Every structure is written in C-alpha cells, then in structure tokens.
C-alpha positions in Angstrom: 15.5 -5.2 -53.3 15.3 -1.4 -53.5 12.3 0.6 -52.4 10.8 3.5 -54.2 10.7 6.9 -52.4 7.0 6.5 -51.8 7.5 3.0 -50.2 10.3 4.4 -47.9 8.0 7.3 -46.9 5.1 5.0 -46.0 7.4 2.7 -44.1 9.0 5.5 -42.0 5.7 7.2 -41.3 4.1 3.9 -40.2 7.0 3.0 -38.0 7.0 6.4 -36.3 3.3 6.1 -35.2 3.4 4.2 -31.9 1.1 4.4 -29.0 2.5 6.3 -26.1 4.1 4.0 -23.6 3.6 4.8 -19.9 6.9 5.7 -18.3 8.2 3.4 -15.6 8.8 6.4 -13.4 5.0 7.1 -13.3 4.2 3.6 -12.2 6.7 3.7 -9.3 4.3 5.3 -6.8 1.5 2.8 -7.8 3.9 -0.1 -7.2 5.1 1.2 -3.9 1.4 1.7 -2.8 0.6 -1.9 -3.9 3.5 -3.4 -2.0 2.9 -1.3 1.1 -0.8 -2.2 1.1 0.0 -5.9 0.7 2.6 -5.7 3.5 0.1 -4.0 5.8 -2.5 -6.7 5.1 0.0 -9.4 5.8 1.2 -7.7 9.0 -2.2 -8.6 10.5 -1.0 -12.2 10.7 2.5 -11.3 12.0 3.3 -11.2 15.8 2.3 -7.8 17.1 3.0 -8.2 20.8 4.7 -10.6 23.2 3.0 -11.6 26.5 4.4 -14.1 29.0 6.8 -15.7 26.4 4.1 -16.0 23.7 3.5 -13.8 20.7 0.1 -12.7 19.5 -0.8 -11.4 16.1 -3.5 -8.9 15.1 -5.8 -11.8 14.3 -5.3 -13.2 17.9 -5.8 -9.8 19.4 -9.1 -9.3 17.5 -10.4 -12.8 18.5 -9.4 -12.7 22.2 -9.7 -9.1 23.3 -13.2 -7.6 23.3 -12.0 -4.0 23.3 -10.1 -4.6 20.0 -12.9 -5.7 17.8 -12.2 -2.9 15.2 -8.7 -4.3 14.5 -10.3 -6.0 11.5 -10.4 -2.5 10.0 -6.6 -2.8 9.3 -6.6 -5.7 6.8 -9.9 -4.5 5.3 -8.6 -1.1 4.5 -5.3 -2.6 3.2 -7.1 -5.0 0.9 -9.4 -2.3 -0.4 -6.4 -0.1 -1.1 -4.6 -2.9 -2.8 -7.6 -3.8 -5.0 -8.3 -0.2 -6.0 -4.7 0.5 -6.7 -4.3 -2.6 -8.9 -7.5 -1.6 -10.7 -6.1 1.8 -11.5 -8.5 3.8 -9.4 -7.6 6.8 -7.3 -6.6 5.6 -3.8 -5.5 8.9 -2.1 -8.3 8.8 0.6 -8.6 5.1 1.2 -4.8 4.5 1.4 -4.3 7.4 3.8 -7.1 5.9 6.0 -5.4 2.5 5.7 -2.0 4.1 6.6 -3.6 5.8 9.7 -5.2 2.7 11.1 -2.0 1.2 12.6 -1.4 4.5 14.3 -4.9 4.6 15.7 -4.4 1.1 17.1 -1.1 2.3 18.6 -2.7 5.4 20.1 -5.5 3.3 21.6 -3.1 0.7 22.9 -0.8 3.4 24.4 -3.8 4.8 26.2 -4.7 1.3 27.5 -1.2 0.0 28.4 0.9 3.1 28.7 4.5 3.3 27.6 5.1 -0.3 28.5 3.6 -1.1 25.1 6.9 -0.4 23.4 8.5 -3.1 25.5 6.1 -5.8 24.4 5.7 -4.6 20.7 7.0 -7.2 18.3 8.3 -7.0 14.8 4.8 -7.4 13.2 3.6 -4.2 14.9 6.6 -2.3 13.6 6.0 -3.7 10.1 2.4 -2.4 10.3 3.6 1.0 11.4 6.2 1.2 8.7 3.7 0.2 6.0 1.3 2.8 7.4 4.0 5.5 7.1 4.6 4.5 3.5 0.9 4.7 2.6 0.7 8.1 4.2 3.7 9.7 2.6 3.9 8.3 -0.9 2.6 10.9 -3.4 -0.1 9.9 -5.8 1.1 9.1 -9.3 0.7 12.0 -11.7 -2.0 11.7 -14.3 -0.7 12.0 -17.9 -1.5 15.5 -19.3 -3.1 15.6 -22.7 -1.0 17.2 -25.4 -2.4 20.3 -26.9 
C-alpha cells in the first residue's frame, strides 16, 4: 500500500519527535555515588579492627566503646547520601561529609592508639576509607543545559 506525500511527511515528522533521552555517561557519577554510599553503609557491619584474635565491626565499636558513640554518624550519613542520590537531589555537601567521616574516625583513632592502629586495622576499615575517598572525589553529575 502506497502512501501519499502528505502521509509520508506526517509519519516522518511524528517519528522524529522524541523526548530527549538522558545519556548514560551523565548517569555514571550518580551510579558511582550510590554504590559508594551503599558500600560505606555496609562497611559499618564489616570487621574494622582485630584485637586478641577477634575482629570487631563499627557496630561493635559503637556499642562497646564509650568514646566512639559518634561512629553512628558513618552509616547515617551514608544512608542519607544514598537516599538523596537515588531521589535525584543534589548530594554534593552531604556526600562529602559522609566521605570525610571515615577519615575523622581514623584521625581520632590514630590520636588514641597511635601508629599501632594500622597494624590492627582490618579490611572493613579499609573498605570504609576507600568508599570515603570515592565519595570525596567523584564529581557531581552535570545538569542538562537548556537549548536556546
């Protein structure tokens, strides 16, 4: 069945009108931020330090050491960052705070235990520091510019 020139013109013009698709490259920073925030929150339950043959997590440290009551700040900031990022909100400030928390805990612990801390630090502590670095250095995703 042949189409008239008018039908062809209508068909081509309607098929060329498509909503702009977000590029996958622009979602990459958001995905990295979400993964890093989730890993940071999960690291709270991983072993952070080894004492006398046993390993303790961030949760154990918070429960059993009075001077570490603010360790809860780590998963709280990570979860807030994850929720805001998944909701599409700007996370520049909160994710940098979340990324800095493991380093604040490290600085406090180094002050308390000295350089011996690096000998008792377990893989969960290193994971928290790595996730913190990612949250600190990943650039914010660029906002789409309106076309003039």
